[in-house]
N, C-alpha and C positions, 0 to 999 in steps of 0.2 A: 515495614510489613513485607512478609514473604508469603507468596501465593502458592497453592497447591497446584501440582501438575494439572489437575482436572479443571482448574479455574483460568488457565491461561487463554488469552485472547489471540487470534490470528493477527500478525502484523499488517496483512494486507486489508484488514477491515478499517485500518485507520485511513488509508486512501480512499476506500468506499464512503466512509463517514464524512470526509471533507468534501468529496465530490457531491454527495447527496445523502443526508441521513436517512431518508426513506429507502433509497436503494440499499444501503447497508443494513437496515432492518429487514427488508424482504429477503436478503441473501442469508444473513446471519441469525435472524430470529425465526422467519417463516420458511427458511430452507428452500427458496424458489431460485431458479436459474434458467436462463436460456441463452443461446448463442446468437450473434450476428455477425456480419463480415468484419466488424471492427474487433470484436473479441477473438475471432479466429486469427485475424492478423497478429494480435498480441500472442496467442498461442504459438503461432509459427515462430515469432521472434524469440520466444523463450525456449524452443526445442533444444538448442546446443547448451544454453545456460543451465537448463533444468537436468542435464545429464551429470551426475556426480563424478567429476573427474578432477585430477589436480595435476600441475606441472610445476617444475622449478626452472626459471630462466636466469642465466647469469647476466649481470649488469656491468657497467664500467667499474674499474678500480676493484674488482673482486666482489662487489655487492651482488645480491641475489634478491629475486622476487618469486615467491611461491604463490601460484593462482589456484584457488579453490572454487570449483563450480557446484552450484546447488548445495551450498553448505547449511545444514541445520543450525538455527540459532534460537536462543531464548533468553529471557530474563525473569527470574523468580521474584525479583524486587519490584518490577513493573507489571508482572503478570502477563507476559507477551511471549509468543512462540511463532516460528515461521522458518523461511528458507531464503538464504541470500542468493541472488543469481550469481554473483561473482564476489570473492573477497581477495584482495591482494595483500599479502604479508611481505613486507619489505625488510631486508636484513642488510645491515652495513657491516663491513669488515673492519674489525679493530686492528690497529697496526701490531704486526707480530703474532696475530691470532687468527684462527680460522673462523669462518662464519658461523655463529651459533644459531642453528634453525629452530631453537626452541624459544628464542626471545627476540620477536621482531621489534624493530624500533619505529615501525610506521605500519598502520593497517588502513586499507582503503576499500570500503564497500562500494560496489558498482551495480546498479539496478537497471535492467533493460526496459524500455517503454516503446510502445508504438507511437506514431504521431510526432509531435514537437513539443518544446517546453511550454508548460501551462502558465497562465497567469496567477493562478492560486497556489496554495502550499502543498496540495494533496500528495504530490509525488516526493517533494523535499521531506514532508514530515515521515513518510513511509521509510525513506532512506535514512532519515535521523533516528528513528526508532530501531533500525537494524544496527547503527553505530552504537546506540545505548545498550543493546543486547551484547554486542561484541565487546564493549568495554567491561561489562560485568563478567563476561566469560574469560577474558584474557588478563584480568587482574590476578596477581598472585603475590604471596608474602605480604599481604596487607598494603601492597602498592597499587594504587588505581591506575589503569591503562587509559590514556586520553586519546581519542581519535578526533583529529582536527577537521577532516574533510572527507568527502566521498565524491561520487560522480553518477550522474543519469545519462545513459546512452539511449538517444531517441532514434527511432527507425527512419523518420522523415529527413532529419538533418545528417544522420550517419556519423555523429560525432558526440563526444562527451560534453556534458554541461557540468562544470565543477559546482559543489555544493559546500559550503562552509558550515560547520555546526556550531555556530555562535550561540550566545546566551539566549537571543530572542527565538531562534529556531527550536532550541531545545525546551524552552518554556512553552512554546506552541505545541510541541510534540506531547509533553506531559499533560497539557490541558486537553488535548485531544483524547489522549488514552483515558483520562478521567471521565470525559463526557461519553466516550463509547462504552465504558463500563457501566455508567449510570443507566445508559439506554438498554444495555443487555440485561442489567438486574431488574429493571422496572418492566421489561418485555413489553414496551410500547412502541408501535410502529408510527412514526410521525406521519402527518398528513402531507399529501403531495403539494408541491410548490412548482408550477409550470414554468420552465425556463427553456432557453434555446438548446441546452445540453440534453433535454428530454428526447429530442428527435434522434440522437445518436445512441441513446441507452437501449441495451438489449432487452430490458425489462419493461419497456414502455407499454406493451399490451397487457402486462400483469399489473403494472402500477395504476394505469388509467388516469394520467394527470389532468386530462381534458375533462374527465368526469368528476374528480375529486379535488383537483388542484385549485389554488388560489382562494378566492371568496365564494367559490361554488359550493353551496350547501347541497345536501342530499335532496332536500325538498324542492329546490330549484331544478335540480338534474332531473328528478322524476316528473316535475311539471312540464319540462320541455319534452320529455319522452312521450308523456301522455298527449300533449298538444299536437306532436308530430303523427302520433297514432291516429288521433281523431281526424286529422287532415286526410289520412290515407283510407279512412272508412268509406265504403260505397254509399251513396245516397239512395234511400228508398222513398218511393211515392206512396 
């Protein structure tokens, strides 16, 4: 299936969905957003990577690597669109021939993240989705281009974490794309689930997980509010 340009979903929404489906719906369905110090740190980290520039660096034995920053990417087959922080195009010199800068032999997407590596797959899935887009964009003459790995650069550790795009991660990525598209199509915002991550979310005051999360029904919440109100009522003789 090939998706129309108007139906492409942002790649960043995959990370939002795996972090918290409700957060994803608030951002991409209800169009709400607010900043906190953590999101601002992320914006500052991306300042350099978000400036569209490129450079070519020589490597040993005549090899070269072209570095593209803020590279627009998309996949009409998967229905995704976004921007890669950094994409490295590696070129190897063939004996007796100059480097062909139109045909890289290796492509490495690199995504910048604040904090440190996460226990879940949200960052890895986002990076894998970028690789799938690049594979589609860089295939030519009916020859599929395979991207084997990429990297996540975390602000806390100040180093890259390598990510291998194996079958399991690719499958997890396509499953997340399907789940995200279903949520967007049905236009249903999931109920809140209160977790420790809620305290760091910039949308906590809009999400209200303490009022709507877990097994807290609306009736129970209203009863608590009413009881608190009655306790504050002044007594009349």
